[in-house]
C-alpha positions in Angstrom: -0.4 -0.1 -0.2 1.8 3.0 -0.9 5.3 2.1 -0.9 6.3 5.4 -1.4 4.6 7.5 1.2 7.3 8.8 3.2 6.3 8.6 7.1 5.0 11.9 8.1 3.8 13.6 10.9 0.1 12.6 10.0 0.9 9.3 10.3 3.5 9.0 12.6 0.0 11.0 15.0 -2.5 7.7 13.3 -0.4 5.0 15.0 -1.1 6.1 17.8 -4.4 7.2 17.3 -5.1 3.6 16.2 -3.5 1.9 19.3 -0.4 1.1 16.7 3.5 1.0 16.4 3.5 0.6 12.6 0.2 0.3 10.9 2.1 -0.5 7.7 2.9 -4.3 10.0 -1.1 -3.4 11.4 -2.0 -4.4 8.0 -1.2 -7.7 7.7 -4.4 -8.7 10.1 -7.0 -8.7 7.6 -9.7 -8.2 10.9 -8.1 -5.2 12.5 -7.7 -3.3 8.7 -11.4 -4.4 8.0 -12.6 -3.0 11.0 -14.8 0.1 10.2 -12.9 2.4 13.2 -9.7 1.1 11.9 -10.4 0.9 8.4 -12.1 5.1 8.0 -9.2 6.7 9.7 -6.3 4.6 7.8 -8.1 5.7 4.6 -8.2 9.4 4.8 -5.0 9.8 6.8 -2.8 8.3 4.1 -4.7 9.2 1.7 -4.0 13.2 3.1 -0.3 12.3 3.6 -0.2 11.3 -0.2 -2.1 14.0 -1.6 0.1 16.2 0.3 3.3 15.1 -1.0 1.8 14.7 -4.6 0.5 18.0 -4.5 3.6 19.7 -3.4 5.7 18.3 -6.4 3.0 18.8 -9.2 2.8 22.8 -7.6 6.8 22.8 -8.4 6.0 21.3 -12.0 3.4 23.8 -12.7 1.0 21.3 -12.6 -3.0 22.0 -12.3 -5.3 19.9 -10.5 -8.5 20.7 -12.2 -10.8 18.9 -10.3 -11.1 16.3 -7.7 -13.8 13.7 -6.0 -13.8 11.4 -3.3 -14.9 7.6 -3.8 -17.2 6.8 0.3 -14.9 8.3 3.1 -12.3 9.6 0.1 -15.0 13.3 0.4 -13.7 13.8 3.2 -10.0 13.6 2.2 -11.2 14.8 -1.3 -12.9 18.2 1.5 -9.6 18.9 2.9 -7.8 18.9 -0.2 -9.6 21.0 -1.6 -9.1 23.5 1.4 -12.6 22.7 2.9 -11.9 21.1 5.7 -7.4 21.0 7.7 -6.4 17.5 7.2 -6.5 17.0 11.5 -10.0 18.2 11.0 -10.3 15.3 8.3 -8.6 13.0 10.3 -10.9 13.6 13.1 -14.5 13.7 11.1 -13.5 10.3 9.1 -13.3 8.3 12.8 -16.4 10.4 13.9 -17.9 9.4 11.2 -16.7 5.9 11.9 -17.9 6.0 15.1 -21.6 6.9 14.7 -22.0 4.2 11.8 -20.9 1.6 13.5 -23.5 2.9 16.3 -26.5 3.3 13.2 -25.5 -1.0 12.8 -25.8 -2.0 15.8 -29.4 -2.0 16.0 -29.1 -4.0 13.0 -26.3 -5.4 11.2 -26.1 -4.7 7.5 -23.6 -5.6 4.9 -22.3 -5.1 0.9 -21.9 -7.1 -1.9 -20.4 -5.5 -5.1 -22.6 -6.7 -8.3 -21.0 -7.1 -11.5 -22.5 -9.0 -15.5 -26.1 -7.3 -15.0 -27.8 -4.3 -16.3 -27.9 -1.8 -13.5 -31.7 -1.5 -14.2 -32.6 -4.9 -13.4 -30.9 -5.3 -10.1 -33.2 -1.9 -9.3 -36.0 -3.8 -10.7 -35.1 -7.6 -7.9 -34.5 -4.4 -4.8 -38.2 -3.7 -5.2 -40.0 -4.8 -2.2 -36.7 -5.7 -1.0 -35.0 -3.7 2.0 -31.7 -3.9 0.0 -30.6 -0.5 -2.0 -28.3 0.4 -4.6 -25.5 1.2 -2.4 -22.7 2.1 -5.2 -23.4 3.2 -9.1 -19.8 2.3 -10.7 -21.1 1.6 -14.1 -24.0 0.4 -16.6 -23.2 -2.7 -14.8 -21.2 -2.2 -11.5 -23.4 -1.2 -8.9 -22.5 -2.5 -4.9 -25.8 -2.8 -2.6 -26.1 -2.7 1.0 -29.0 -4.2 3.9 -29.5 -6.4 6.2 -28.0 -9.2 6.7 -29.6 -12.6 6.9 -31.4 -14.7 4.5 -34.7 -12.4 4.2 -33.1 -10.0 2.7 -29.4 -9.5 1.8 -29.0 -12.9 1.1 -31.4 -13.8 -0.6 -31.0 -10.8 -3.2 -27.7 -12.0 -3.3 -29.2 -15.3 -4.4 -31.6 -14.0 -6.8 -29.1 -12.0 -9.1 -26.8 -14.7 -9.6 -29.6 -16.8 -10.2 -30.3 -14.3 -13.2 -25.8 -14.5 -14.2 -24.6 -11.5 -12.2 -21.1 -12.1 -10.4 -21.9 -10.9 -6.6 -19.0 -10.9 -4.3 -19.6 -9.9 -0.4 -17.4 -6.8 0.6 -15.5 -7.9 3.5 -17.6 -4.5 5.8 -19.8 -4.6 9.0 -21.8 -1.8 7.8 -24.0 -1.0 5.1 -23.5 2.7 4.1 -24.8 4.7 1.2 -28.3 2.9 3.2 -31.2 3.7 5.0 -29.7 1.5 7.5 -27.5 4.3 8.2 -30.1 7.7 8.5 -29.3 8.1 12.2 -25.4 8.3 11.6 -25.9 10.1 9.0 -28.1 12.6 11.4 -25.3 12.2 14.0 -22.7 13.1 11.3 -25.0 16.4 9.7 -25.1 17.7 13.7 -20.9 17.1 13.7 -20.7 18.9 10.5 -22.7 21.3 11.5 -20.5 23.2 14.2 -17.6 21.9 12.5 -16.0 25.2 10.8 -15.8 24.6 6.6 -15.1 26.5 4.1 -16.4 26.8 0.4 -13.2 24.6 -2.0 -10.6 26.4 -3.9 -10.5 23.7 -6.2 -13.4 22.0 -8.5 -15.2 19.3 -6.4 -17.8 17.4 -6.6 -20.6 15.2 -4.0 -21.4 12.5 -4.2 -24.6 13.4 -5.8 -22.2 14.6 -8.6 -23.1 18.1 -8.1 -20.0 20.8 -7.4 -19.9 21.9 -4.2 -19.0 25.8 -4.5 -19.8 26.7 -1.1 -19.8 25.2 2.6 -22.5 24.9 3.0 -22.9 22.5 0.5 -20.4 20.5 1.2 -21.6 20.0 4.8 -24.3 18.7 3.5 -22.9 16.0 1.3 -20.3 15.2 3.1 -23.9 14.0 5.8 -26.1 12.3 2.8 -24.3 10.0 1.7 -23.7 8.0 4.8 -27.3 7.3 3.6 -27.6 7.4 0.5 -26.3 6.3 -3.0 -22.8 7.2 -4.5 -23.0 8.2 -8.1 -19.6 7.8 -8.5 -21.0 7.0 -12.3 -22.2 10.0 -12.5 -18.9 12.0 -10.7 -17.0 10.6 -13.2 -18.3 11.9 -16.1 -18.7 15.4 -14.3 -14.8 14.3 -13.7 -14.6 13.5 -17.2 -16.1 16.6 -18.6 -13.8 19.2 -17.8 -11.5 17.4 -20.0 -8.4 16.4 -17.7 -4.7 15.3 -19.4 -5.3 12.6 -16.7 -6.5 10.6 -14.0 -5.1 9.7 -11.1 -7.0 8.0 -8.1 -4.4 9.0 -4.5 -4.7 6.2 -1.5 -4.8 2.7 -1.3 -5.8 0.3 -4.2 -6.8 0.2 -8.5 -10.3 -0.2 -8.2 -11.2 3.7 -9.0 -8.7 3.2 -12.0 -10.0 0.2 -13.6 -13.9 1.7 -12.7 -12.3 5.4 -14.8 -10.9 3.4 -17.5 -13.6 1.2 -18.9 -15.8 4.1 -18.6 -14.1 6.7 -19.8 -11.0 5.2 -22.5 -9.9 7.9 -24.1 -8.4 9.1 -20.9 -5.2 7.6 -18.4 -5.9 6.9 -15.8 -4.0 5.6 -13.2 -3.5 4.5 -9.3 -1.1 6.7 -7.1 -0.5 2.6 -5.5 1.2 1.6 -9.2 4.1 3.6 -8.3 6.9 1.9 -6.8 8.5 5.3 -6.3 7.2 8.9 -6.3 8.8 10.2 -9.0 7.4 7.8 -11.3 3.9 9.4 -10.4 5.1 12.3 -11.1 6.3 11.8 -14.3 3.5 9.6 -15.6 1.7 13.1 -15.0 3.7 14.6 -17.2 3.8 12.9 -20.0 0.0 13.1 -19.6 0.2 16.5 -19.5 3.1 17.3 -22.6 
């Protein structure tokens, strides 16, 4: 995970916050890594550390950032990258968000499942009259569904979709993010954000409804709303593509978002920062795309 990432004060602070001597070593324990309270802080902190190191190099090379968006909890990091909130404040918000979501899941356990190979419209038809919802729209035939666990809910829907030829992959998460099961978490996070000091973004920022965020109030509303509403990542990608970027860089661990971009907008090159062994490699690729 981000092998080129230099340790900095934020990563050292994260070790303390998470109660581990070394976050990379801690990731070897898959149960620890997928714990919601760990994962949301880890994703936010490492993403922002990577952004800080990349952005300073982009500035030195006079390469402009044309637009930014964040996937799920990544929207908090995106807001920090766009100067809506300070990095340390973003990390605290990520921890609060995880707590509120864990609290919401205690009353009714839920989960998420990736569904591909079947039209999103057909998935929606199957979900009618069930307690399962589309949590994330990634493409015309790629969605994430979420809802209560059990044979009369998520398990049953998975079986129905599989029988129709869909590929269903249960995600290693313990909360049904971006579904109505998180309504109390969205409300609690909205209350926390109402007391937070936010600013208007300094970069073109898009929320999970694919809306351009112009004001601090819009950012507050979007960050709370996405917890219990569908993330429209397909439309977010379309909004970014419409701006005509020379390339798209996924910042953080993994390569899933870069692959989603390549499938939807193959004419614009996309890679993940996690693919590179060095920061120089990241910058060299961006410079080649920008020349």
